[in-house]
N, C-alpha and C positions, 0 to 999 in steps of 0.2 A: 523470213526469219527461220523457216523450217529447215533451210539448208545449213544454217549456222549450228554447229554442235552445241550441246549443253555446256553450261559454264564450267562444270566439273572437268570436262575433257579439255577445255581451254586452259584451265588452271594447271592441269597435269602437263600440258605442253610448256607452260611457263615455268614449271618446276625444273625443266631442263636448262633454264637460263641461270647461269651462275654469276655471282658477284666474285670476280677473280681475286679481289683483295682480301676477302674473308673466307672463300671456299664454301659458300652456302648458296642455295638457290634463292631467287628473289621472292618466291611465294612464302617460304618459311621465314625469311628475314622480315617479312611484313612490308615489302616495298610495293606490292600491288594494292593500291587503295581502292580501285574500282575496276570491275570487269563487267560490262553490260552488253547483252545481245540487243541489237536494234533491228529495225526492219531491213536495213541494207548491209548489216555486218556486225562489227564489234567496236565498242569504245573502251579504252583502257586509260586509267589514271595511274601513273607510276611515279614513285619518288626514289630518292637515293638516301643513303644514310647521312649525307652531308651535301649541301649545294656545291661544295668545292670538289666533289668526287670526280677524279680525273677520268673515270670509266663510265660516267653517266650516259653520254651519247652512245657509246658502244653497247652498253647494256640495253638501252632503249631500242636500238636497232635490232639487236638479237631477239628481244622480246617480241617486237613487231613481226619479225621473220618467223618465229616459233608459232605465233597465232595464225599468220597467213598460211602456213603449211597445213593447217587444219581446215581451212575455209575454201569454198569454191572460188574460182578466179574472179568472179564478178563481185564478191563481197568486199566491202570497204573496212579498213582498219584505221581507226583514229586513236592515236596514242599521244597523250599529253604528259609531260613531266610537270609534276605539281610539288609545291613546297609547303602547303598548308593542309592539315596540321604538320608541323615538323615531325620527322621520323624520330622514334625513340625505341630503345630495346624492348619496351613493353609490347610492341607490335609483333615481336617474334613468336613463332610457334614453340610449343614445348620441345619439339625435335631440335629446333635451332638452339634453344636454351641448353639442352643436353650436349649438343655439339660443342658449345663454348664452355661447358662445365659450370653453368649457372644454376 
């Protein structure tokens, strides 16, 4: 686990992943439900604003690639798309709320 960067660095990498439909990164949108360092790598639980999101798989792949870029080649990345609890705007950061004028 010592080769896996701190969670803050991984979250920073995930801030580079945008939801193209709304023009905001997935961290500030509140789509990252869990990011956990493990003995062998990283586990991520990610959601979408809606289960019908047409970009869900693409966003998940980009998120996995962003985290992998921060890790040693031997590290494992386990990413799961989860739907519980359902996403709501309350999960958004203050920055995202300002972005949308809320």
